[in-house]
Residue frames as a rotation matrix with the C-alpha (Angstrom) as fourth column:
MET 1
0.555 0.832 0.000 0.00
0.832 -0.555 0.000 0.00
0.000 0.000 -1.000 0.00
ASN 2
-0.007 -0.630 -0.777 3.02
0.504 -0.673 0.541 2.31
-0.864 -0.388 0.322 0.31
GLY 3
-0.821 -0.343 0.457 3.02
0.551 -0.261 0.793 3.00
-0.153 0.902 0.403 -3.43
THR 4
-0.009 0.917 0.399 -0.63
0.817 -0.223 0.531 4.06
0.576 0.330 -0.748 -3.39
LEU 5
0.608 0.199 -0.769 -0.10
0.711 -0.568 0.415 6.33
-0.354 -0.799 -0.486 -0.40
VAL 6
-0.410 -0.832 -0.374 2.93
0.435 -0.539 0.722 7.96
-0.802 0.133 0.583 -2.03
ASN 7
-0.673 0.223 0.706 0.92
0.697 -0.129 0.705 8.38
0.248 0.966 -0.069 -5.26
GLY 8
0.427 0.904 -0.027 -1.91
0.831 -0.380 0.406 10.11
0.357 -0.196 -0.913 -3.40
LEU 9
0.409 -0.368 -0.835 0.55
0.551 -0.630 0.548 12.33
-0.727 -0.684 -0.055 -1.56
ALA 10
-0.673 -0.708 0.215 2.31
0.568 -0.308 0.764 13.24
-0.474 0.636 0.609 -4.82
ILE 11
-0.287 0.667 0.687 -0.98
0.766 -0.271 0.583 14.32
0.575 0.694 -0.434 -6.42
THR 12
0.650 0.561 -0.513 -1.93
0.760 -0.472 0.446 16.29
0.009 -0.680 -0.733 -3.32
ILE 13
0.055 -0.731 -0.680 1.38
0.474 -0.580 0.662 18.17
-0.879 -0.359 0.314 -3.10
GLY 14
-0.776 -0.345 0.528 1.47
0.612 -0.210 0.762 18.74
-0.152 0.915 0.374 -6.86
SER 15
0.073 0.906 0.417 -2.08
0.852 -0.274 0.446 20.08
0.518 0.323 -0.792 -6.79
ILE 16
0.636 0.113 -0.763 -1.28
0.636 -0.637 0.436 22.49
-0.437 -0.762 -0.477 -3.97
ILE 17
-0.449 -0.855 -0.259 1.74
0.434 -0.463 0.773 23.77
-0.781 0.235 0.579 -5.89
GLY 18
-0.663 0.245 0.707 -0.43
0.707 -0.107 0.699 24.21
0.247 0.964 -0.102 -8.99
ILE 19
0.450 0.887 -0.104 -3.14
0.856 -0.395 0.335 26.04
0.256 -0.240 -0.936 -7.04
VAL 20
0.312 -0.439 -0.843 -0.54
0.484 -0.690 0.538 28.43
-0.818 -0.575 -0.003 -5.60
LEU 21
-0.739 -0.666 0.100 0.94
0.384 -0.295 0.875 29.05
-0.553 0.685 0.474 -9.05
LYS 22
-0.146 0.784 0.604 -2.54
0.985 0.057 0.164 29.61
0.094 0.619 -0.780 -10.45
SER 23
0.719 0.480 -0.502 -2.66
0.586 -0.808 0.066 33.06
-0.374 -0.342 -0.862 -8.91
GLY 24
0.097 -0.792 -0.603 0.59
-0.046 -0.609 0.792 34.12
-0.994 -0.049 -0.096 -10.56
PHE 25
-0.519 -0.457 -0.723 2.31
-0.672 -0.306 0.675 33.84
-0.529 0.835 -0.148 -13.92
ILE 26
-0.948 0.100 0.301 0.71
0.225 0.881 0.417 30.53
-0.223 0.463 -0.858 -14.92
LYS 27
-0.096 0.989 -0.114 -2.79
0.522 -0.047 -0.852 31.96
-0.848 -0.141 -0.511 -14.62
SER 28
0.206 0.145 -0.968 -2.12
-0.522 -0.820 -0.234 34.52
-0.828 0.554 -0.093 -17.36
LYS 29
-0.515 -0.468 -0.718 -0.79
-0.857 0.281 0.431 31.75
0.000 0.838 -0.546 -19.59
SER 30
-0.346 0.383 0.856 -3.40
-0.400 0.765 -0.504 29.13
-0.849 -0.517 -0.111 -18.63
LYS 31
0.709 0.678 -0.195 -4.94
-0.447 0.217 -0.868 28.82
-0.546 0.703 0.456 -22.10
ALA 32
0.313 -0.690 -0.652 -1.58
-0.842 0.116 -0.527 28.19
0.440 0.714 -0.545 -23.76
ILE 33
-0.654 -0.560 0.508 -0.60
-0.747 0.585 -0.316 25.75
-0.121 -0.586 -0.801 -21.02
MET 34
0.019 0.760 0.650 -3.92
-0.393 0.603 -0.694 23.92
-0.919 -0.242 0.310 -21.30
SER 35
0.760 0.198 -0.620 -3.47
-0.647 0.133 -0.751 23.62
-0.067 0.971 0.229 -25.07
ALA 36
-0.187 -0.925 -0.331 -0.02
-0.848 0.323 -0.421 22.12
0.496 0.202 -0.845 -24.57
LEU 37
-0.662 -0.012 0.749 -1.30
-0.577 0.647 -0.499 19.77
-0.478 -0.763 -0.435 -21.88
GLY 38
0.434 0.892 0.127 -4.25
-0.512 0.360 -0.780 18.76
-0.741 0.273 0.613 -24.05
LEU 39
0.553 -0.324 -0.767 -1.93
-0.750 0.206 -0.628 17.96
0.361 0.923 -0.129 -26.96
SER 40
-0.568 -0.811 0.140 0.39
-0.773 0.468 -0.428 16.01
0.282 -0.351 -0.893 -24.64
THR 41
-0.291 0.563 0.773 -2.59
-0.550 0.563 -0.617 14.08
-0.783 -0.605 0.146 -23.27
LEU 42
0.734 0.540 -0.411 -3.64
-0.622 0.293 -0.726 13.16
-0.272 0.789 0.551 -26.82
ILE 43
0.058 -0.814 -0.578 -0.14
-0.811 0.300 -0.503 11.87
0.582 0.498 -0.642 -27.54
ILE 44
-0.713 -0.286 0.640 -0.21
-0.664 0.568 -0.486 9.71
-0.224 -0.771 -0.596 -24.39
GLY 45
0.156 0.888 0.433 -3.60
-0.510 0.448 -0.734 8.31
-0.846 -0.107 0.523 -25.35
PHE 46
0.728 0.110 -0.676 -2.65
-0.682 0.216 -0.699 7.57
0.069 0.970 0.233 -28.95
GLN 47
-0.358 -0.922 -0.147 0.53
-0.856 0.387 -0.342 5.82
0.372 0.003 -0.928 -27.81
GLY 48
-0.578 0.169 0.799 -1.66
-0.550 0.643 -0.533 3.43
-0.603 -0.747 -0.279 -25.82
VAL 49
0.367 0.850 0.377 -3.99
-0.192 0.466 -0.864 2.47
-0.910 0.244 0.334 -28.67
ILE 50
0.325 -0.215 -0.921 -1.92
-0.919 -0.300 -0.255 2.78
-0.221 0.929 -0.295 -31.83
ASN 51
-0.625 -0.624 -0.469 -0.38
-0.704 0.710 -0.006 -0.69
0.337 0.326 -0.883 -31.44
TYR 52
-0.430 0.555 0.713 -3.50
-0.461 0.544 -0.701 -2.31
-0.776 -0.630 0.022 -30.01
ALA 53
-0.989 -0.132 -0.067 -4.49
-0.126 0.516 0.847 -5.10
-0.077 0.846 -0.527 -32.40
ASN 54
-0.586 0.810 0.022 -8.10
0.809 0.584 0.059 -5.89
0.035 0.052 -0.998 -31.44
VAL 55
-0.983 0.172 0.065 -9.75
-0.168 -0.984 0.060 -2.62
0.074 0.048 0.996 -32.49
LEU 56
-0.302 0.930 -0.209 -13.17
-0.142 0.173 0.975 -4.27
0.943 0.324 0.080 -32.95
LEU 57
-0.046 0.226 -0.973 -13.14
0.865 0.497 0.075 -5.42
0.500 -0.838 -0.218 -29.32
LEU 58
-0.825 -0.327 -0.462 -12.27
0.518 -0.763 -0.386 -1.89
-0.226 -0.558 0.799 -28.22
ILE 59
-0.810 0.570 0.137 -15.14
-0.352 -0.660 0.664 -0.42
0.469 0.489 0.735 -30.26
VAL 60
-0.023 0.830 -0.557 -17.63
0.250 0.545 0.801 -2.89
0.968 -0.121 -0.219 -28.79
ALA 61
-0.258 -0.148 -0.955 -16.43
0.953 0.124 -0.276 -2.22
0.160 -0.981 0.109 -25.23
LEU 62
-0.972 -0.134 -0.195 -16.66
0.165 -0.974 -0.153 1.55
-0.170 -0.181 0.969 -25.67
ALA 63
-0.609 0.793 0.023 -20.09
-0.335 -0.284 0.898 1.38
0.718 0.540 0.439 -27.33
LEU 64
0.142 0.665 -0.734 -21.60
0.498 0.593 0.633 -0.90
0.856 -0.455 -0.246 -24.69
GLY 65
-0.458 -0.421 -0.783 -19.82
0.887 -0.159 -0.434 0.95
0.058 -0.893 0.447 -21.90
VAL 66
-0.996 0.087 0.032 -21.11
-0.087 -0.996 -0.018 4.39
0.030 -0.020 0.999 -22.85
LEU 67
-0.268 0.952 -0.151 -24.62
-0.149 0.114 0.982 2.97
0.952 0.286 0.112 -23.31
ILE 68
0.107 0.236 -0.966 -24.52
0.842 0.495 0.215 1.67
0.529 -0.836 -0.146 -19.75
GLY 69
-0.722 -0.489 -0.489 -23.03
0.677 -0.644 -0.356 4.93
-0.141 -0.588 0.797 -18.51
GLU 70
-0.830 0.481 0.282 -25.73
-0.261 -0.783 0.565 6.99
0.492 0.396 0.775 -20.24
LEU 71
0.071 0.904 -0.422 -28.48
0.161 0.407 0.899 4.82
0.984 -0.132 -0.116 -18.77
MET 72
0.145 -0.106 -0.984 -26.94
0.964 0.239 0.116 5.14
0.223 -0.965 0.137 -15.30
LYS 73
0.779 0.117 0.616 -26.24
0.160 -0.987 -0.015 8.88
0.606 0.110 -0.788 -15.82
LEU 74
0.392 -0.712 -0.583 -22.79
0.920 0.313 0.236 8.49
0.014 -0.629 0.777 -14.31
GLU 75
-0.503 -0.606 0.617 -21.59
0.627 -0.746 -0.222 11.88
0.595 0.275 0.755 -15.52
ASP 76
0.166 0.668 0.726 -24.51
-0.169 -0.706 0.688 13.61
0.971 -0.237 -0.004 -13.81
HIS 77
0.898 0.179 -0.401 -23.95
0.316 0.371 0.873 11.73
0.306 -0.911 0.277 -10.56
LEU 78
0.047 -0.964 -0.261 -20.21
0.998 0.058 -0.032 12.48
0.046 -0.259 0.965 -10.54
ASN 79
-0.442 -0.150 0.884 -20.89
0.324 -0.946 0.002 16.13
0.837 0.287 0.467 -11.32
HIS 80
0.615 0.720 0.323 -23.33
-0.121 -0.318 0.940 16.35
0.779 -0.617 -0.108 -8.42
PHE 81
0.722 -0.421 -0.549 -20.71
0.692 0.454 0.561 14.78
0.013 -0.785 0.619 -6.17
ALA 82
-0.328 -0.905 0.270 -18.03
0.900 -0.387 -0.202 17.17
0.287 0.177 0.941 -7.43
TYR 83
-0.149 0.345 0.927 -20.31
0.037 -0.934 0.354 20.19
0.988 0.087 0.127 -6.99
ALA 84
0.877 0.445 -0.182 -21.07
0.158 0.090 0.983 19.05
0.454 -0.891 0.009 -3.43
LEU 85
0.257 -0.879 -0.401 -17.33
0.961 0.188 0.203 18.93
-0.104 -0.438 0.893 -2.74
GLU 86
-0.453 -0.422 0.785 -16.94
0.609 -0.790 -0.074 22.35
0.652 0.445 0.615 -4.32
ARG 87
0.369 0.682 0.632 -19.66
-0.086 -0.652 0.754 23.89
0.926 -0.332 -0.182 -2.14
ARG 88
0.934 0.041 -0.354 -18.16
0.323 0.323 0.889 22.30
0.151 -0.945 0.289 0.95
PHE 89
0.397 -0.888 -0.231 -14.44
0.724 0.148 0.673 22.84
-0.564 -0.435 0.702 0.42
ALA 90
-0.634 -0.704 0.320 -13.87
0.734 -0.417 0.536 25.28
-0.244 0.574 0.781 -2.44
LYS 91
0.459 0.857 -0.233 -16.35
0.756 -0.515 -0.405 28.10
-0.467 0.010 -0.884 -2.06
GLY 92
0.571 -0.156 -0.806 -15.82
-0.252 -0.968 0.008 30.94
-0.781 0.199 -0.592 -4.46
SER 93
-0.561 -0.784 0.267 -13.97
0.028 0.304 0.952 28.84
-0.828 0.541 -0.149 -7.03
ASP 94
-0.379 0.419 -0.825 -14.93
-0.898 -0.383 0.218 28.75
-0.224 0.823 0.522 -10.68
SER 95
0.595 0.800 0.079 -16.95
-0.739 0.583 -0.337 26.13
-0.316 0.142 0.938 -12.53
SER 96
0.178 -0.595 -0.784 -13.82
-0.710 0.474 -0.521 24.17
0.682 0.649 -0.338 -13.52
PHE 97
-0.264 -0.284 0.922 -13.83
-0.921 0.359 -0.153 22.27
-0.288 -0.889 -0.357 -10.21
ALA 98
0.519 0.568 0.639 -15.98
-0.375 0.823 -0.427 19.39
-0.768 -0.018 0.640 -11.48
GLN 99
0.914 -0.207 -0.348 -14.13
-0.300 0.230 -0.926 19.17
0.272 0.951 0.148 -14.79
GLY 100
-0.024 -0.988 0.152 -10.79
-0.849 -0.060 -0.524 19.09
0.527 -0.141 -0.838 -13.01
PHE 101
-0.120 0.055 0.991 -11.97
-0.820 0.557 -0.131 16.47
-0.559 -0.829 -0.021 -10.52
ILE 102
0.759 0.511 0.404 -13.38
-0.204 0.776 -0.597 14.11
-0.618 0.371 0.693 -13.16
SER 103
0.821 -0.469 -0.325 -10.62
-0.357 0.023 -0.934 14.60
0.445 0.883 -0.149 -15.75
ALA 104
-0.119 -0.923 0.365 -7.81
-0.929 -0.026 -0.368 14.18
0.350 -0.383 -0.855 -13.23
SER 105
0.096 0.228 0.969 -9.44
-0.687 0.720 -0.101 11.11
-0.721 -0.656 0.225 -11.63
ILE 106
0.945 0.282 0.164 -9.72
-0.069 0.663 -0.746 9.44
-0.319 0.694 0.646 -15.03
LEU 107
0.623 -0.759 -0.188 -6.26
-0.502 -0.203 -0.841 10.49
0.600 0.618 -0.508 -16.23
PHE 108
-0.238 -0.769 0.594 -4.53
-0.954 0.072 -0.290 9.30
0.180 -0.635 -0.751 -13.06
GLY 109
-0.104 0.308 0.946 -6.60
-0.713 0.640 -0.287 6.14
-0.693 -0.704 0.153 -12.68
VAL 110
0.779 0.619 0.096 -7.28
-0.388 0.597 -0.702 4.40
-0.492 0.510 0.706 -15.98
GLY 111
0.333 -0.722 -0.606 -3.76
-0.887 -0.021 -0.461 3.84
0.320 0.691 -0.648 -17.26
ALA 112
0.542 -0.207 -0.814 -1.83
0.037 0.974 -0.223 0.60
0.839 0.091 0.536 -17.27
MET 113
-0.532 -0.839 0.114 0.53
-0.063 -0.095 -0.993 1.87
0.844 -0.536 -0.002 -14.58
ALA 114
-0.271 0.516 0.813 -2.33
-0.943 -0.309 -0.119 2.27
0.190 -0.799 0.571 -12.11
ILE 115
0.759 0.640 -0.123 -3.59
-0.620 0.767 0.166 -1.27
0.200 -0.050 0.978 -12.70
VAL 116
0.505 -0.637 -0.582 -0.31
0.221 0.747 -0.627 -3.11
0.835 0.188 0.518 -13.10
GLY 117
-0.453 -0.725 0.519 1.37
-0.295 -0.427 -0.855 -1.08
0.841 -0.540 -0.021 -10.37
SER 118
0.033 0.567 0.823 -1.39
-0.993 -0.072 0.089 -1.84
0.110 -0.821 0.561 -7.88
LEU 119
0.905 0.265 -0.332 -1.29
-0.274 0.961 0.019 -5.55
0.325 0.074 0.943 -8.76
GLU 120
0.110 -0.955 -0.274 2.49
0.189 0.290 -0.938 -5.62
0.976 0.052 0.213 -8.35
SER 121
-0.419 -0.223 0.880 2.13
-0.696 -0.543 -0.469 -3.88
0.583 -0.809 0.072 -5.00
GLY 122
0.380 0.701 0.603 -0.38
-0.924 0.323 0.206 -6.41
-0.051 -0.635 0.771 -3.72
LEU 123
0.962 0.083 -0.261 1.07
-0.142 0.966 -0.217 -9.59
0.234 0.246 0.941 -5.19
ARG 124
0.406 -0.898 -0.171 4.81
0.679 0.421 -0.601 -8.97
0.612 0.128 0.781 -4.96
GLN 125
0.690 -0.099 -0.717 5.12
0.536 -0.595 0.599 -5.96
-0.485 -0.798 -0.358 -2.64
ASN 126
-0.434 -0.796 0.422 6.92
0.876 -0.265 0.402 -4.28
-0.208 0.545 0.812 -5.53
GLU 127
0.419 0.633 -0.651 6.20
0.550 -0.747 -0.372 -0.55
-0.722 -0.203 -0.661 -5.44
THR 128
-0.586 -0.810 -0.038 8.52
0.471 -0.378 0.797 0.50
-0.659 0.449 0.603 -8.29
ILE 129
-0.526 0.435 0.731 5.78
0.759 -0.149 0.634 1.10
0.385 0.888 -0.251 -10.87
LEU 130
0.561 0.814 -0.153 3.63
0.786 -0.465 0.408 3.13
0.261 -0.349 -0.900 -8.47
TYR 131
0.199 -0.570 -0.797 6.61
0.525 -0.624 0.578 5.20
-0.827 -0.534 0.175 -7.37
THR 132
-0.817 -0.469 0.334 7.36
0.508 -0.314 0.802 5.99
-0.271 0.825 0.495 -11.02
LYS 133
-0.128 0.880 0.458 3.69
0.811 -0.173 0.559 6.80
0.571 0.443 -0.691 -11.60
SER 134
0.488 0.296 -0.821 3.77
0.807 -0.512 0.295 9.08
-0.333 -0.806 -0.489 -8.57
LEU 135
-0.461 -0.747 -0.480 6.50
0.412 -0.659 0.630 11.21
-0.786 0.093 0.611 -10.14
LEU 136
-0.832 0.201 0.518 4.56
0.487 -0.185 0.854 11.50
0.267 0.962 0.056 -13.40
ASP 137
0.182 0.981 -0.060 1.30
0.855 -0.128 0.502 12.32
0.485 -0.143 -0.863 -11.59
PHE 138
0.105 -0.243 -0.964 3.09
0.754 -0.613 0.237 14.90
-0.648 -0.752 0.119 -9.46
ILE 139
-0.865 -0.480 -0.147 4.18
0.247 -0.662 0.707 16.82
-0.437 0.575 0.691 -12.55
SER 140
-0.632 0.684 0.363 0.79
0.507 0.012 0.862 16.45
0.585 0.729 -0.354 -14.25
SER 141
0.217 0.780 -0.587 -1.13
0.968 -0.097 0.229 17.54
0.122 -0.619 -0.776 -11.16
ILE 142
-0.414 -0.425 -0.805 0.85
0.518 -0.837 0.175 20.80
-0.748 -0.344 0.567 -10.95
VAL 143
-1.000 0.004 -0.010 -0.15
-0.011 -0.517 0.856 21.76
-0.002 0.856 0.517 -14.48
PHE 144
-0.386 0.920 -0.067 -3.72
0.629 0.315 0.711 20.48
0.675 0.233 -0.700 -14.13
ALA 145
0.135 0.465 -0.875 -4.32
0.976 -0.214 0.037 22.26
-0.170 -0.859 -0.483 -10.82
SER 146
-0.732 -0.448 -0.513 -2.85
0.362 -0.894 0.264 25.51
-0.577 0.007 0.817 -12.14
THR 147
-0.885 0.465 -0.010 -5.82
-0.217 -0.393 0.893 25.57
0.411 0.793 0.449 -14.53
TYR 148
-0.132 0.907 -0.399 -8.60
0.174 0.418 0.892 23.55
0.976 0.049 -0.213 -12.89
GLY 149
-0.162 0.028 0.986 -7.85
-0.788 -0.605 -0.112 24.29
0.594 -0.796 0.120 -9.23
TRP 150
-0.343 -0.031 0.939 -9.11
-0.899 0.301 -0.319 22.36
-0.272 -0.953 -0.132 -6.24
GLY 151
0.708 0.700 -0.091 -10.89
-0.692 0.663 -0.284 19.63
-0.139 0.264 0.954 -8.19
VAL 152
0.326 -0.680 -0.657 -7.56
-0.387 0.538 -0.749 18.07
0.862 0.499 -0.088 -9.11
LEU 153
-0.586 -0.569 0.577 -6.51
-0.732 0.066 -0.678 17.83
0.348 -0.820 -0.455 -5.47
PHE 154
0.029 0.693 0.720 -9.64
-0.859 0.385 -0.337 15.88
-0.511 -0.609 0.607 -4.54
SER 155
0.650 0.140 -0.747 -8.90
-0.611 0.681 -0.404 13.35
0.452 0.719 0.528 -7.28
ALA 156
-0.454 -0.891 0.013 -6.05
-0.683 0.338 -0.647 12.15
0.572 -0.303 -0.762 -5.02
PHE 157
-0.414 0.368 0.832 -8.58
-0.735 0.404 -0.544 10.55
-0.536 -0.838 0.104 -2.69
VAL 158
0.706 0.669 -0.234 -10.26
-0.659 0.499 -0.563 8.75
-0.260 0.552 0.793 -5.58
ILE 159
0.297 -0.688 -0.662 -6.92
-0.597 0.408 -0.691 7.39
0.746 0.601 -0.289 -6.76
MET 160
-0.656 -0.571 0.494 -5.95
-0.732 0.320 -0.601 6.18
0.185 -0.756 -0.628 -3.29
ILE 161
0.016 0.756 0.654 -9.27
-0.681 0.488 -0.547 4.36
-0.732 -0.437 0.522 -2.85
TYR 162
0.790 0.326 -0.519 -9.18
-0.613 0.398 -0.682 2.92
-0.016 0.857 0.514 -6.39
GLN 163
0.086 -0.853 -0.514 -5.57
-0.565 0.383 -0.730 1.74
0.820 0.354 -0.449 -6.37
GLY 164
-0.592 -0.265 0.761 -5.82
-0.804 0.261 -0.534 0.63
-0.057 -0.928 -0.368 -2.76
ALA 165
0.388 0.829 0.403 -8.82
-0.707 0.548 -0.446 -1.53
-0.591 -0.112 0.799 -3.61
ILE 166
0.726 -0.190 -0.661 -6.94
-0.494 0.525 -0.694 -3.16
0.479 0.830 0.287 -6.51
THR 167
-0.342 -0.936 0.081 -3.96
-0.687 0.190 -0.701 -3.82
0.641 -0.295 -0.708 -4.25
ILE 168
-0.427 0.246 0.870 -6.10
-0.796 0.356 -0.490 -5.41
-0.430 -0.902 0.044 -1.54
LEU 169
0.567 0.781 0.263 -8.16
-0.513 0.584 -0.630 -7.47
-0.645 0.222 0.731 -3.99
SER 170
0.093 -0.599 -0.795 -5.18
-0.991 0.020 -0.132 -8.45
0.095 0.800 -0.592 -6.12
THR 171
-0.788 -0.427 0.443 -4.86
-0.508 0.858 -0.077 -11.88
-0.348 -0.286 -0.893 -4.55
PHE 172
-0.072 0.859 0.506 -8.42
0.043 0.510 -0.859 -12.67
-0.996 -0.040 -0.074 -5.65
VAL 173
0.788 0.439 -0.432 -8.23
-0.341 -0.273 -0.900 -11.32
-0.513 0.856 -0.066 -9.22
ALA 174
-0.134 -0.968 -0.212 -4.72
-0.796 -0.022 0.605 -12.54
-0.590 0.250 -0.768 -9.99
PRO 175
-0.428 -0.072 0.901 -5.84
0.181 0.970 0.164 -15.95
-0.885 0.234 -0.402 -11.31
VAL 176
0.364 0.665 0.652 -8.00
0.806 0.127 -0.579 -14.34
-0.468 0.736 -0.490 -14.02
MET 177
0.826 -0.099 -0.554 -6.08
-0.216 -0.965 -0.150 -11.08
-0.520 0.243 -0.819 -14.66
THR 178
0.424 -0.661 0.619 -3.90
0.816 0.576 0.055 -12.18
-0.393 0.482 0.783 -17.57
GLU 179
-0.545 -0.714 -0.440 -1.40
0.363 -0.674 0.644 -10.02
-0.756 0.191 0.626 -19.44
ILE 180
-0.746 0.347 0.568 -3.78
0.572 -0.101 0.814 -9.93
0.340 0.932 -0.123 -22.41
MET 181
0.311 0.922 -0.229 -6.60
0.909 -0.218 0.356 -8.69
0.279 -0.319 -0.906 -20.19
ILE 182
0.140 -0.349 -0.927 -4.40
0.579 -0.730 0.363 -5.92
-0.803 -0.587 0.100 -18.78
THR 183
-0.875 -0.467 0.126 -3.54
0.341 -0.411 0.845 -4.90
-0.343 0.783 0.520 -22.35
ASP 184
-0.353 0.841 0.411 -7.24
0.757 -0.002 0.653 -4.83
0.550 0.542 -0.636 -23.24
ILE 185
0.494 0.530 -0.689 -8.10
0.853 -0.451 0.263 -2.72
-0.172 -0.718 -0.675 -20.19
SER 186
-0.275 -0.706 -0.653 -5.23
0.460 -0.693 0.555 -0.35
-0.844 -0.147 0.515 -20.92
ALA 187
-0.803 0.032 0.596 -6.56
0.576 -0.216 0.788 0.16
0.154 0.976 0.154 -24.47
VAL 188
0.289 0.954 0.077 -9.87
0.828 -0.289 0.481 1.37
0.481 -0.075 -0.873 -23.05
GLY 189
0.425 -0.200 -0.883 -8.02
0.674 -0.581 0.456 3.62
-0.604 -0.789 -0.112 -20.63
SER 190
-0.673 -0.739 -0.040 -5.95
0.482 -0.479 0.733 5.09
-0.561 0.474 0.679 -23.45
ALA 191
-0.432 0.614 0.660 -9.11
0.729 -0.193 0.656 5.77
0.531 0.765 -0.365 -25.46
LEU 192
0.623 0.664 -0.413 -10.54
0.775 -0.454 0.440 7.67
0.105 -0.594 -0.797 -22.49
ILE 193
-0.016 -0.728 -0.686 -7.31
0.565 -0.572 0.594 9.64
-0.825 -0.378 0.420 -22.18
ILE 194
-0.789 -0.164 0.592 -7.70
0.609 -0.343 0.716 10.65
0.086 0.925 0.370 -25.84
GLY 195
0.190 0.955 0.227 -11.18
0.787 -0.287 0.546 11.88
0.586 0.075 -0.807 -24.90
ILE 196
0.495 -0.097 -0.864 -9.70
0.695 -0.552 0.460 13.98
-0.521 -0.828 -0.206 -22.10
GLY 197
-0.577 -0.809 -0.117 -7.23
0.530 -0.479 0.700 15.53
-0.622 0.342 0.705 -24.53
LEU 198
-0.549 0.456 0.700 -9.99
0.681 -0.240 0.691 16.37
0.484 0.857 -0.179 -27.02
ASN 199
0.564 0.784 -0.259 -12.06
0.776 -0.397 0.490 18.01
0.282 -0.477 -0.832 -24.27
MET 200
0.192 -0.582 -0.790 -9.07
0.645 -0.532 0.549 19.99
-0.740 -0.615 0.273 -23.04
LEU 201
-0.848 -0.508 0.152 -8.50
0.418 -0.463 0.782 21.31
-0.327 0.727 0.604 -26.54
GLU 202
-0.302 0.851 -0.429 -12.21
-0.271 -0.508 -0.817 22.19
-0.914 -0.131 0.384 -26.65
MET 203
-0.839 -0.002 -0.544 -12.66
-0.533 0.196 0.823 20.05
0.105 0.981 -0.166 -29.74
THR 204
-0.308 0.763 -0.568 -15.36
0.226 0.639 0.735 17.94
0.924 0.098 -0.369 -28.08
LYS 205
-0.328 0.273 0.904 -17.55
-0.900 -0.380 -0.212 17.94
0.285 -0.884 0.371 -24.99
LEU 206
-0.191 0.190 -0.963 -17.52
-0.088 0.974 0.209 14.22
0.978 0.124 -0.170 -24.27
LYS 207
0.518 0.383 0.764 -19.16
-0.819 -0.035 0.573 13.03
0.246 -0.923 0.296 -21.06
LEU 208
-0.244 -0.804 -0.542 -16.19
-0.632 0.556 -0.540 10.88
0.736 0.211 -0.644 -20.16
ALA 209
-0.633 0.037 0.773 -17.57
-0.707 0.379 -0.597 9.53
-0.315 -0.925 -0.214 -16.90
ASN 210
0.457 0.887 0.067 -20.29
-0.738 0.420 -0.529 7.81
-0.497 0.192 0.846 -18.92
PHE 211
0.440 -0.378 -0.814 -17.56
-0.634 0.511 -0.580 5.84
0.635 0.772 -0.015 -20.71
LEU 212
-0.297 -0.681 0.669 -16.15
-0.954 0.192 -0.229 4.34
0.028 -0.707 -0.707 -17.49
PRO 213
0.438 0.488 0.755 -18.32
-0.529 0.819 -0.222 1.17
-0.726 -0.302 0.617 -17.62
ALA 214
0.757 -0.217 -0.616 -16.38
-0.545 0.310 -0.779 0.32
0.360 0.926 0.116 -20.80
ILE 215
-0.338 -0.918 0.209 -13.56
-0.882 0.232 -0.410 -0.84
0.328 -0.323 -0.888 -18.52
LEU 216
-0.312 0.315 0.896 -15.82
-0.573 0.690 -0.442 -3.42
-0.758 -0.651 -0.035 -16.86
VAL 217
0.783 0.600 -0.162 -17.28
-0.456 0.377 -0.806 -4.40
-0.423 0.705 0.569 -20.23
MET 218
0.345 -0.748 -0.567 -13.77
-0.764 0.127 -0.633 -4.95
0.546 0.651 -0.528 -21.57
ILE 219
-0.552 -0.511 0.659 -12.86
-0.812 0.508 -0.286 -7.11
-0.189 -0.693 -0.696 -18.57
ALA 220
0.169 0.726 0.667 -15.92
-0.401 0.669 -0.626 -9.28
-0.900 -0.161 0.404 -19.19
LEU 221
0.885 0.170 -0.435 -15.26
-0.462 0.185 -0.867 -9.53
-0.067 0.968 0.242 -22.94
SER 222
0.016 -0.973 -0.232 -11.57
-0.887 0.093 -0.453 -10.24
0.462 0.213 -0.861 -22.50
TYR 223
-0.496 -0.151 0.855 -12.27
-0.691 0.665 -0.284 -12.94
-0.525 -0.732 -0.434 -19.92
ALA 224
0.528 0.789 0.315 -14.94
-0.361 0.544 -0.757 -14.52
-0.769 0.285 0.572 -22.13
LEU 225
0.736 -0.307 -0.603 -12.56
-0.614 0.071 -0.786 -14.62
0.284 0.949 -0.137 -25.09
SER 226
-0.316 -0.921 0.230 -9.87
-0.935 0.261 -0.239 -16.24
0.160 -0.290 -0.943 -22.94
LEU 227
-0.170 0.336 0.926 -12.21
-0.507 0.776 -0.375 -19.18
-0.845 -0.533 0.038 -22.32
ILE 228
0.797 0.510 -0.325 -12.72
-0.510 0.277 -0.815 -19.85
-0.325 0.814 0.481 -26.01
């Protein structure tokens, strides 16, 4: 669990630094910085899917996942939760709180490093991947928080709960969590990261939270295919 705790602390400290910088030079350059960060996020996402072979499986998982998410109205529920946090802890902030909270939670949580790192932590007590992820998230959270503010900081708690749960449950899921399945899950995560980049560049207004069930759909599809 040390890796998850360090990861959460890295996001928290990075977010605080970003919030402090928000009131200075970075604030006046926030649009340019956000464009650069959006482009960088797109590159990260495309790197994760460009070599993924089973594109049809990815399309099916995303289509079924967003259908489930729309029916459950996940985006609306997460926005309500984020707005409740904003009213409670970040009074007087702008409307970017919810966007920062959701985008940062997805960006920090859906990648292969979060999944594989948490499994390594639980199964082998190897924290190397999560420590590396912590450094990357620390840098990203500074830039994110300099634009989105307090919402990014609160994503740290989501990441700690999410990665902590994977670490604790790793002994139960290890028998079915194959390398192929991790690759499949990472492809969905990379697709969501592309969505974040597109939203940051204001090219789309995707309700990314509604796509989150695609991860569970992909797990089910990948497991089913492994039995054939």
